[in-house]
N, C-alpha and C positions, 0 to 999 in steps of 0.2 A: 653037793654043798662044800663050800670051802672050809678049810680048817681054820679055826680061830687061833690067833697068835697069842701065846702066853702073855700075861700082863707084865712079867718082869723082863720080857724080851724087848730091847730098845727098837724104836722105829728106824727105818732107813733114812739117812740124811739126804736132804735135797741137793740138787746140783749146785745151787747158788751158795749154799752155806757149807763150810768145812766141818769135818767131824769134830765134835766137842769132846773134850777130855773130862773125865769125872771131876766135878768140883769138890773142894774140901769143905768140910763143915765150918761154918762161921759162927762166931759167938753171937748170942742173941743181942740184937740191936734195939735201940730205943724206938718205941712205937709212938707215932703222932696220931692224935685223935682229931677227927674232923667233925665239927658240929653240923647237924642237919638244919633245915630251914626253921624247924620248930624249936631249935635250941637244945634238943636232946642229944644224947651221946651217940656217935656213929658206931654201929656194930662192926662195920667193915674197916677194921684197922689194919693198916699195912705197914711194913717197915719204912723208915724214912728213906733208906736207899739200899739197893741190893746190887752187888757187883758180880759180874760173871766174866771169867777170863777165857779167852779163845786161844786156839793153837797158834794163830798167825799174828796176833796183835795183843798188846797190853791195854787197849782202850777199855774204858769202863762205861757200861751202858746204864743209864738211869731208868729204873723201873717206874712206871706211872704210880702216882701217889694216891689215886682213888679208883674205885671200881668203875665209875662212869667214864673216867678218862681212859681206863684200860680198854673198855668196850669200844669207845670211840676210836682209839688208835688202831684197834684190831680191824675195824671196818675200813679205816683209811688204808691200812696195809693191804687188805684184800683188794681194795679198789686200785691201789698202786701197782699190784701185780699185773693187772690188766693194762695199766698205763705206766710204762717204765719211766716216762719223763716226770711223773708225779712223785715216784719213789725217792728220787734225789732231793726233791723239794721237802718231802716230809722228813727225810733223814737229817737234812740240814736244820730243819725247824725244831726237831726233837732235841738236838744238841745245843741249840741257841738258847740262852737264858731269856726268860720272858721279860719284856720291857713294861715299864709302868705306862698306863694310859696317858696320852698326851693331854696336858692341861691347857685348855684354850685360853684361860685367863691366868697366866702365871703371876704370882705375887712375889716380887723380889724380896730377898731377905735384907732387912734393914740393919745396918750396923748401929753401934751405940750412938754415934754422932748423927745418924740419919733418921732416928726414930722420931715420929711425930707425937706431940702431946695428945692425949686422949681426953674426952669429955667425961661426964658423969656416967654415961652408959657404956663406956669403953670404946666408943667410936672415935676415929681420928677426926680432928678438926679440919674444916675445909681450907684448902690452900688459898692464899690471897690472890685476887685477880691481878693480872698484869695490866699495866696502863693501856696497852693496845686493846685488850678485851674490854676494859672499862669504858674507853672512848667509843668502841663499837656498840656497846649496849646503849650508851647515851644517845648515839646517833639514831639507833632504831627507835627508841622512845620518842625522840624529837620528831622523826618522820611521821610516826603515828599521831602525835598530838597535832602536828601541822596539817595532816589530812583531815582530822576532825574539825579543826578550826576553819579550814578552807571550805569544807562542806557547809558549815553554819553560815559563813560569810556569803557564800553563793546564794543560799536560800534567802538570807536577809537582803542581799543586794537586788534580787529580782523584784522584791516587793517595793523597794524604795527607788529603783532606777528611774521610774517615770517621774517621781517628784523632783529628783535631781536634775533631770533633763529639762523639765519645765521651769525650774528655778533659774536655769542658765539663760532662759529667754526673757527674764524680767527686765523691762526697760521703762523705768519710771523716772520722771524729771522732778518729782516732789521729794524733798528731804524728809525721811521718816525716822522715828525713834528706833533704837536697837531692837526692841521687841517687835516693832512693825516690820523691820527688815528681814525677820525670820519667816515671814509669810511665803509660802510656796505657791507658785502658779501651776495649776494642774490642767490647764487647757493650752492647746496649741494656738499660738498667735502668729500673725503675719506682720505686715507693715502697719505702722501707726497712721491713723487718719489725721493728716496734718492740714487738710483743706479747711476744716471747721474748727480746728483747735484755737485759733485766735478769737473767733466769735464766742466760743465757750468761755474762754478766759475773760472776755469783755462782760459777759453776763454775770460771771462770778464777782468781778471787781465792781460792778455797778451796785452790788448789794453788800457793802462792807460789814454789815451786822451778821451776815450769814456765812457759814463755813460749809461749802459743798464738796461732795465727793462723787465722782462720776466714773463709770466704767461701761463701755459699749463694745460689743464684739459681734462681728459679722460671722455667722455660722457657715457661710459658703466659702469665704476667702480667708478668714482669720484676721482680717483687718480690725484694728481696735482703736478706741478713743479712751484715753486715760487722763483723768484730772484728780489728783489727790485720792486715788481709789484705794490705796493700801492703808489709809488712816483708819483708826478704830473709832466707831461711833456707837452710841447706845442703839441697841437692836430694836426696841419696842416690839411690835407684833411681827416684824420680819423674821424673828427667831423661830416662828412657827413653820417656815419653809424647810429648814433642815430637820425639824421634828417630824414633819410629814414624810420626808424622804426616808428617815430612819424607820418610821412605822411601816412603810411598804417594803423596806428591806427585810423586816421580820416576817411580813406576810409571805414574801418569796421564800424565806427559809423555813416556813411552816411553824414558826413560833407563835404567830398570831393569825387568827382567822377573821375574815371580814364580818362574819355574822356572830362573832363572839360578843357576849353581853358584858358590858363594863358598868360597874356600880358607881354612882356619884356619891362619894363619901363626904361628910360635912367639911372636913379640912380641905377638900378640893374646890369647894365653891368659891368663886372669885367675882368681884364686882367689875364694872366696866363693860366691855363689849360682850355681846352674846345674850341669849335668852335662857340658857340652861340654869342660870343662877336663880331663876324664879321657880324652879321645880323643887319638890320636896327631897330632902336627903334620903338616899337609898334607892332612888329611881334608877333604872337601868336603861342603857342605850347600846345599840350595836356599835362595834368598833368602827365600821365604815361611816355610820351617821355621826359619830363623835369626830372623826377626822374631817368630814365635810364641813361640819359647823365650825371647827377650828379655823378653817381657811375662808369659807364663804362669808360668814358673819363675824369672823375674828373672835370666836367665843373663847374667853379666858378659862372658864371652867373646863371646857372640853380639852384645852391645852394641858391643864394640870392633870387631868385623867389619863391622857396619853403618855405624858412624861412619867407618871407613876407606873403605868403598864409596861413601858419600855425599859424599866430598871432604875429610874431615877436620873437626876440631873448629872451626877458624876459619870454614870455609865454612858450617857449620851455625849458628854464632853470628850470622853476617850474615843468614842466612835467618830466624832468630828475630827479629832486629830488624825485618825487613820485615813480620812479623806484628804488630808493635806491642809485642813483649816486650822488656823492658829488664833485668830482674833474672835472667832465665833465661840461663845461660851454662855452657858446658862448658870447664872449665879443666884437667881431668886425666882420663886414661883410667880405666876401671873396673878394680878396685873403688876407690871413693873413700871410704875409711874415715875420712879426715881431714875430709871435708866441704868440699872446695874448690869443687866444682860447686854452683851456686846457682839459686834460683828463689823464687817467692812464691806463697802460696795463691791470690791473685787471678789471677795469670798462668796457673797450672795450670787454674783454672776457665775462664778465657777460651779456652784451647786446646780444652777439651772442648766449650764452647758453639759455637765456630767450626766444629769438626768436625761437630757435630750439625746445624748450619745449612747445611752443604755449602759453606762459604766458603773452605776451605783445600784440600779434596779433592773428588773426584766422589762421587756418591751411592753408587756401587758400592764405592769405597774406604772411604767412611764406614761402610758396613755391615760391611766386613771388619775395620776398626779396632775397632768396638764388639764384634764377635764374638770377636776375639782377646782383648780386655780382659775379656770375661766368663769367660775360661778361667783367670783369675788364681787360683793355688792358695791363696795366703795370704788368709784371710778372717777375720782377727781384729781388724780396726779398724772400718771403717764397716759391714760386713755385720751384725754382732751387734746393732746399733741399729735395724735395719729390721724391719718387720712381716712377717707371713706372706704369701707370694705376691709379694713385691717382688723385683725383679732389679736387679743392679748391674753395670756395666762399669767397672772401676776398676784402679788400679795403686798399690801400696804402696811405701814407702821406709822402710828400717830400718837405721840405723847406731847406734853408741853414743851420739851426741849429738843425734840427731833421729829422730822417728817421724812418718810422714805417710801420708795416703791421699787420693786424689782419684778421683771416679767420677760416673757418670751413673746416676741411680736411676729406675726405672720402677715406679710403684705400681699395685696392682690396680685402684684407682678411676680410673686413667687419668692421674693427675698425674705430671709428669716434672720433675725438678730436678737441679741439679749441686751437689755438695758437695765442698769442698776444705778439709782440716784438716791443719795442720802444728804439731808441738809440739817445741820445743827443751827438752831435759831434761838432768839429770845422767846420767852414763854408765849406760846400760841401766836407767834408772828405769822400773819397770813402771807407775807412776802415769800416765805419758803415754798408755799404751794404754787405760787405764780412762777417761781424760778424753775421748779421741777417741770411744769407744763412747757415752759420755753425751751428747756433742754431737750424734752421729748420731741417737740416740733422741729428743732434744729437737726437732730439726728435723723428723724423720719424723712425730712426733705432732702437730706444728703443721699439717702438710699433710693428715694423716689426721684429720679432725674426729671420726670415730667412735671413735678410740682414747681410752681412759680410763685406761690404766695409768699410774701415777705415775712420775716421774723417779727413778731409783735414785741416791741420794747417793753421793759418792765413798767408797770403802772404803779404810781405812788399809792401808799396806803390810804391817803386822805381822799381819794376819789370814790365817792359813794355811788358808783354806777351799777344799776341793776343788771346790765348785760355782763359786767365784770363779775358780779356775784354768781350769775348763772354759769359763766365760763369756768370760773375757778371752783365752783361747788363748795363754797365756804361752809364749814360746820364748826361753830364755836365750841362744841362739846368734844373734849378729847375722847377718843374711842379705844386707842391702843389695840 
């Protein structure tokens, strides 16, 4: 066993450190207390500084100020002995005073003349924007508003582009009122039929008491015949054509079903055309039966029932405007013997063309509309002017001041065209019926090149010919 070294005997000095001389006693120094994390008093109190003089130097070595720091430095020194390069770094670090942590967001000290006024909460007021920044923000806001407005205009333009393009093709030689000039043409038209235009004008001037409006359109080529077609006339029962189209629009949309039962209320019962007026109030009819009676026998009660079911006259008028119709308006329930409801020959023809092209209703609803219009009982206006084998889907209008007929004609040779004729007349003047028949024959013969029969001139009212009565199908009772 090795002998223990007495406690009072000093240890041998290492090779790196010189022999230390005994230090003199220093007076007690001030002790600094370091609080712990819990705020209690630290029991490990050490002197603020402790100096030790060596034999070779007068440098003063600062003793660590905490126990944890002392233990940490001891470990670093032991590690540095194994790594000499680290010892120099630690020695230099121990003598270098600690620097404050770097402030990433330095706040400059404001002088008296640079201090900003503070608000109620002690916060500095925002700095005023520079003109460049203000203009930049205005530019950004303007670009955003422009993008929103541009999107809205593009959506609106897509819905109205067709009406604008069609309006550019309007070519009417008749002077119209400002309200009539707003009418938009929603069908594609080609060249005007000038071959029979003089004959049409001759027929109109031969009856000075009558005011006619004519519009004919070839569905194959777009060729058209226009005579005062944009003028507004009393609609009579021809107003039932757009009502029928609106009904099938709601059928396509699922808002109305064909087998839906409609109740005939007392306020809906109307005199004049039709047989539903003779039924008791409260009787129910299917929607399809009601629509068929409105066209086939021109039932006024059925018309009032459908107008009510579709939302009323004002709702239908707004829908007519969405189709591009301006003159077509429902102002009064049926019967409208005073002629308050209005339309024009051109707009009635436009409705028929749009139905045929499937632009207002589906193909199935288009076929049903044309099938119902082929069941029209009154055949005294356009049908007598057609040749053998031709078929027509049409609707007439007949009150004391107006006589009208609009229809789609299918010829045996395959030609298809739309004809719309309206004649304003003295009360129940039968010359209006004869004029419509002559115009119908004139246009049919133009499309049927094989026809050679001459145009029958207008027959004076005083000729009581039985054949004339059979040809014209006179009916002194107004039907509307």
